[in-house]
VOPAGU-2260 file (C-alpha; in pm, 1 decimal, decimal comma):
REM VOPAGU-2260
SITE   aa  ch    i         X         Y         Z
SITE  MET   A    0    -600,8    1314,9     502,4
SITE  ASP   A    1    -721,5    1046,8     739,2
SITE  GLY   A    2    -382,1     883,9     691,2
SITE  THR   A    3    -496,4     530,3     765,9
SITE  GLY   A    4    -530,5     359,2     428,4
SITE  ARG   A    5    -861,8     216,3     550,1
SITE  LEU   A    6   -1064,7     398,7     286,8
SITE  PHE   A    7    -891,1     186,5      22,0
SITE  HIS   A    8   -1082,4    -119,8     145,3
SITE  ARG   A    9   -1311,3    -158,6    -154,8
SITE  GLN   A   10   -1026,3    -146,9    -406,8
SITE  VAL   A   11    -796,7    -402,7    -240,2
SITE  PRO   A   12    -987,1    -719,1    -352,3
SITE  LEU   A   13   -1029,9    -574,5    -702,1
SITE  LEU   A   14    -660,8    -500,5    -739,9
SITE  ALA   A   15    -572,9    -838,1    -589,0
SITE  ARG   A   16    -693,2    -998,8    -915,7
SITE  ARG   A   17    -363,7    -884,6   -1070,6
SITE  TYR   A   18    -146,3    -731,0    -802,5
SITE  ARG   A   19       0,7    -792,3    -463,0
SITE  THR   A   20    -159,3    -498,3    -277,8
SITE  ALA   A   21     -47,2    -316,9      34,8
SITE  THR   A   22    -188,5     -22,5     227,3
SITE  TYR   A   23     -30,5     136,6     533,2
SITE  THR   A   24     -81,9     409,6     792,7
SITE  LEU   A   25      88,7     746,6     771,2
SITE  ARG   A   26     259,7     844,7    1092,2
SITE  ASP   A   27      85,1    1128,0    1275,4
SITE  ASP   A   28     407,8    1291,6    1392,5
SITE  ALA   A   29     572,0    1335,5    1051,0
SITE  ALA   A   30     715,8    1686,6    1034,1
SITE  SER   A   31     807,0    1680,2     663,3
SITE  MET   A   32     719,3    1518,4     336,0
SITE  ASP   A   33    1066,4    1359,4     330,9
SITE  VAL   A   34     969,5    1146,7     633,2
SITE  LEU   A   35     657,0    1018,7     458,2
SITE  VAL   A   36     854,1     949,3     138,6
SITE  ASP   A   37    1108,2     742,4     337,0
SITE  ASP   A   38     826,4     550,6     503,9
SITE  LEU   A   39     671,0     462,4     166,9
SITE  ALA   A   40    1010,2     346,6      35,8
SITE  ALA   A   41    1038,7     116,7     338,1
SITE  VAL   A   42     691,1     -27,6     272,6
SITE  ILE   A   43     767,5    -101,8     -93,1
SITE  ARG   A   44    1101,1    -261,5      -8,2
SITE  THR   A   45     940,7    -473,1     261,2
SITE  VAL   A   46     640,1    -611,1      74,8
SITE  GLY   A   47     772,4    -626,7    -278,9
SITE  THR   A   48    1063,6    -752,4    -484,7
SITE  GLY   A   49    1085,1    -467,5    -731,7
SITE  PRO   A   50     928,4    -142,6    -852,1
SITE  ALA   A   51     563,8     -88,9    -754,5
SITE  VAL   A   52     255,0      70,3    -899,9
SITE  VAL   A   53     206,1     355,2    -652,2
SITE  ILE   A   54    -145,0     494,3    -606,4
SITE  GLY   A   55    -215,3     806,1    -402,2
SITE  GLU   A   56    -547,1     984,0    -340,5
SITE  SER   A   57    -576,8    1350,4    -235,0
SITE  PHE   A   58    -307,7    1406,3      29,8
SITE  GLY   A   59    -179,9    1061,8     -57,6
SITE  GLY   A   60    -135,1    1190,6    -412,2
SITE  THR   A   61     111,5    1447,8    -286,2
SITE  VAL   A   62     305,6    1171,6    -111,9
SITE  ALA   A   63     298,4     958,7    -428,0
SITE  LEU   A   64     420,2    1243,3    -647,8
SITE  SER   A   65     697,3    1332,3    -404,2
SITE  PHE   A   66     795,8     966,3    -381,3
SITE  ALA   A   67     812,3     918,1    -759,1
SITE  LEU   A   68    1038,5    1221,6    -786,3
SITE  ALA   A   69    1268,2    1096,6    -510,8
SITE  HIS   A   70    1268,5     724,0    -597,6
SITE  PRO   A   71    1185,7     670,1    -966,6
SITE  ASP   A   72    1367,4     335,7    -949,4
SITE  LEU   A   73    1099,8     204,3    -712,5
SITE  VAL   A   74     804,1     310,5    -929,9
SITE  ARG   A   75     668,9      97,5   -1216,2
SITE  GLY   A   76     364,8     317,8   -1256,8
SITE  LEU   A   77     217,2     619,4   -1079,1
SITE  VAL   A   78    -152,8     688,4   -1026,3
SITE  VAL   A   79    -253,8    1021,3    -870,6
SITE  LEU   A   80    -619,5    1067,1    -783,3
SITE  ASN   A   81    -786,3    1400,4    -697,8
SITE  SER   A   82    -463,5    1565,6    -596,3
SITE  PHE   A   83    -243,5    1864,7    -679,6
SITE  SER   A   84     112,4    1987,2    -719,1
SITE  ARG   A   85      57,1    2284,3    -484,5
SITE  PHE   A   86    -235,9    2356,5    -252,4
SITE  LEU   A   87    -385,2    2698,0    -327,1
SITE  PRO   A   88    -495,4    2926,6    -176,3
SITE  GLN   A   89    -259,0    2870,6     115,8
SITE  VAL   A   90    -476,4    3085,0     345,3
SITE  ASN   A   91    -723,9    2793,9     355,5
SITE  LEU   A   92    -457,3    2575,4     513,6
SITE  ARG   A   93    -386,8    2834,7     782,5
SITE  ILE   A   94    -756,5    2863,1     856,8
SITE  ALA   A   95    -796,6    2486,1     873,7
SITE  ILE   A   96    -498,9    2443,1    1105,9
SITE  GLY   A   97    -626,5    2712,9    1338,9
SITE  ALA   A   98    -976,7    2567,3    1342,9
SITE  LEU   A   99    -851,6    2214,8    1417,0
SITE  GLN   A  100    -638,1    2337,9    1702,9
SITE  VAL   A  101    -933,2    2493,3    1890,2
SITE  MET   A  102   -1242,3    2295,1    1793,2
SITE  PRO   A  103   -1356,1    1999,5    2006,5
SITE  TRP   A  104   -1228,5    1697,1    1814,7
SITE  ALA   A  105   -1553,5    1511,6    1864,4
SITE  THR   A  106   -1724,4    1760,4    1631,9
SITE  MET   A  107   -1521,6    1635,9    1334,1
SITE  SER   A  108   -1759,2    1343,8    1299,3
SITE  LEU   A  109   -2051,1    1586,8    1269,3
SITE  VAL   A  110   -1861,4    1795,8    1014,3
SITE  ARG   A  111   -1799,7    1487,9     798,7
SITE  ARG   A  112   -2165,1    1389,3     824,8
SITE  LEU   A  113   -2288,4    1738,1     725,0
SITE  THR   A  114   -2048,9    1764,8     429,7
SITE  ALA   A  115   -2096,0    1408,1     300,2
SITE  PHE   A  116   -2327,9    1521,2      19,2
SITE  ARG   A  117   -2051,4    1743,8    -120,6
SITE  LEU   A  118   -1761,3    1499,8     -77,8
SITE  HIS   A  119   -1892,7    1163,9    -194,8
SITE  SER   A  120   -1982,5    1037,5    -541,1
SITE  ARG   A  121   -2349,2    1037,2    -623,1
SITE  TYR   A  122   -2318,1     662,5    -684,8
SITE  THR   A  123   -2194,8     581,2    -334,3
SITE  HIS   A  124   -2441,8     383,0    -121,3
SITE  ARG   A  125   -2550,3     508,6     216,6
SITE  THR   A  126   -2406,7     196,7     377,1
SITE  GLU   A  127   -2061,8     287,3     239,0
SITE  ILE   A  128   -2095,4     644,5     364,3
SITE  ARG   A  129   -2180,0     510,0     709,9
SITE  ARG   A  130   -1872,1     290,3     695,3
SITE  PHE   A  131   -1667,7     593,6     586,9
SITE  LEU   A  132   -1790,6     783,7     893,7
SITE  GLU   A  133   -1702,6     492,8    1119,4
SITE  LEU   A  134   -1352,7     453,0     979,2
SITE  THR   A  135   -1265,7     822,1     979,5
SITE  ARG   A  136   -1385,8     853,9    1341,1
SITE  GLN   A  137   -1063,1     673,2    1437,8
SITE  THR   A  138    -835,9     946,1    1300,2
SITE  ARG   A  139    -644,0    1179,7    1530,3
SITE  ARG   A  140    -623,6    1557,0    1549,4
SITE  ALA   A  141    -240,9    1550,9    1555,6
SITE  GLY   A  142    -223,9    1368,0    1225,3
SITE  TYR   A  143    -456,3    1608,0    1045,6
SITE  ILE   A  144    -266,3    1910,4    1167,3
SITE  ALA   A  145      73,0    1757,1    1084,0
SITE  ARG   A  146     -37,8    1680,4     728,4
SITE  LEU   A  147    -186,2    2024,9     676,5
SITE  ARG   A  148     142,5    2179,3     790,4
SITE  ILE   A  149     331,0    1960,8     541,9
SITE  LEU   A  150     103,5    2091,5     265,4
SITE  ARG   A  151     205,6    2448,0     353,3
SITE  ARG   A  152     559,3    2360,2     235,9
SITE  TYR   A  153     461,8    2123,7     -43,8
SITE  ASP   A  154     521,1    2250,6    -398,0
SITE  VAL   A  155     635,4    2028,3    -683,5
SITE  ARG   A  156     513,9    2245,5    -971,2
SITE  GLU   A  157     861,9    2316,8   -1100,9
SITE  ARG   A  158     963,5    1951,6   -1070,7
SITE  LEU   A  159     680,1    1789,1   -1266,0
SITE  ARG   A  160     877,6    1783,6   -1591,2
SITE  ALA   A  161    1140,0    1571,7   -1416,7
SITE  LEU   A  162     896,1    1280,1   -1373,4
SITE  ARG   A  163     999,4     991,3   -1595,0
SITE  VAL   A  164     765,3     713,3   -1488,0
SITE  PRO   A  165     433,3     610,3   -1652,3
SITE  THR   A  166     177,9     839,2   -1488,5
SITE  LEU   A  167    -201,8     838,7   -1478,8
SITE  PHE   A  168    -388,8    1134,8   -1334,3
SITE  LEU   A  169    -747,3    1065,6   -1226,1
SITE  ALA   A  170    -976,9    1361,4   -1155,9
SITE  SER   A  171   -1337,6    1352,1   -1032,1
SITE  GLU   A  172   -1580,4    1561,1   -1233,3
SITE  PHE   A  173   -1766,2    1685,0    -923,3
SITE  ASP   A  174   -1484,2    1731,3    -674,2
SITE  HIS   A  175   -1601,7    2013,7    -446,0
SITE  LEU   A  176   -1300,4    1995,9    -214,9
SITE  ILE   A  177   -1023,0    2071,4    -463,8
SITE  PRO   A  178   -1040,7    2158,6    -837,0
SITE  SER   A  179    -925,1    1813,0    -936,9
SITE  VAL   A  180    -994,0    1842,7   -1309,5
SITE  ARG   A  181    -804,2    2169,5   -1339,6
SITE  GLU   A  182    -517,3    2036,8   -1127,6
SITE  GLY   A  183    -509,5    1710,6   -1320,5
SITE  ARG   A  184    -482,1    1895,1   -1652,7
SITE  TYR   A  185    -209,6    2118,3   -1516,6
SITE  MET   A  186      -0,1    1822,7   -1402,2
SITE  ALA   A  187     -66,2    1603,3   -1707,0
SITE  GLU   A  188      49,3    1879,0   -1940,6
SITE  ARG   A  189     384,5    1891,7   -1762,3
SITE  VAL   A  190     458,1    1522,9   -1713,6
SITE  ALA   A  191     594,7    1359,5   -2027,4
SITE  GLY   A  192     360,8    1091,0   -2161,7
SITE  ALA   A  193     111,1    1133,3   -1878,9
SITE  THR   A  194    -255,4    1040,2   -1920,2
SITE  LEU   A  195    -548,3    1229,9   -1767,4
SITE  ARG   A  196    -881,2    1056,3   -1714,1
SITE  ILE   A  197   -1183,7    1239,3   -1577,3
SITE  LEU   A  198   -1411,6    1031,8   -1354,5
SITE  THR   A  199   -1757,0    1131,6   -1471,0
SITE  GLY   A  200   -2015,1    1188,0   -1198,7
SITE  HIS   A  201   -1772,6    1125,1    -910,8
SITE  GLY   A  202   -1690,8    1339,5    -611,0
SITE  HIS   A  203   -1369,4    1381,6    -412,6
SITE  ILE   A  204   -1416,8    1062,6    -210,5
SITE  CYS   A  205   -1475,7     812,7    -487,9
SITE  LEU   A  206   -1278,5     497,2    -409,0
SITE  ILE   A  207   -1570,3     355,2    -210,3
SITE  ALA   A  208   -1818,3     410,1    -494,1
SITE  PRO   A  209   -1954,6      82,5    -636,0
SITE  ASN   A  210   -1878,6     167,2    -998,5
SITE  LEU   A  211   -1512,9     265,6    -961,2
SITE  ASP   A  212   -1267,4     -18,0   -1022,3
SITE  LEU   A  213    -901,7      84,5   -1011,2
SITE  GLU   A  214    -784,3    -248,7   -1150,3
SITE  GLN   A  215    -998,3    -194,6   -1457,6
SITE  LEU   A  216    -875,7     163,6   -1494,4
SITE  LEU   A  217    -515,1      41,8   -1472,1
SITE  ARG   A  218    -583,0    -232,5   -1728,0
SITE  GLU   A  219    -739,4      15,5   -1971,4
SITE  TRP   A  220    -451,3     257,5   -1920,3
SITE  ARG   A  221    -150,4      25,8   -1926,6
SITE  PRO   A  222    -234,1    -344,6   -1956,6
SITE  ASP   A  223     139,6    -415,7   -1939,6
SITE  LEU   A  224     180,4    -286,4   -1583,5
């Protein structure tokens, strides 16, 4: 949801052992998922010479899923981490949008600090959590609200069976933000040939944990990618 790609920082050097890796910033004024899908297509066409392994976490997972459905020719492999095909209950989105519109934005840093114990993996060092707080402090209210509004219209449940790219669903065992394991199972059962892997002991924000290596997970899943 921060939309910056900065929280991928620990995985970039690990993936660079085998891949040319790119992160990018989601635009804060995107009014629809189609805009974000077009932006991702532009990134892949700019930095690569062919289909990419697309990795999306949480809200990024919804972008990745939507992208793979729209541009299967640009996807060599799809990895969706702690995400969903439809956000439920929708009332939570309406509450979140309303709260973000009226609350002083400076209090978001305090909210993240107070909820860190429920969001992060138990393995994550305090130094990494401090860095997380510093990086997310740079996010903007407009971007959060725009992405929450996009989620109100996002629903790919009936389209999952149309996915025809190699797909890996990763779900954290102790995700207290969304029911990642349940959502991962739901999606994996509907995507032909998909693999579901549960990340034992991890929370929703797990990419900065010291014992999570996406390159290793990709190698164990599909060494040919």
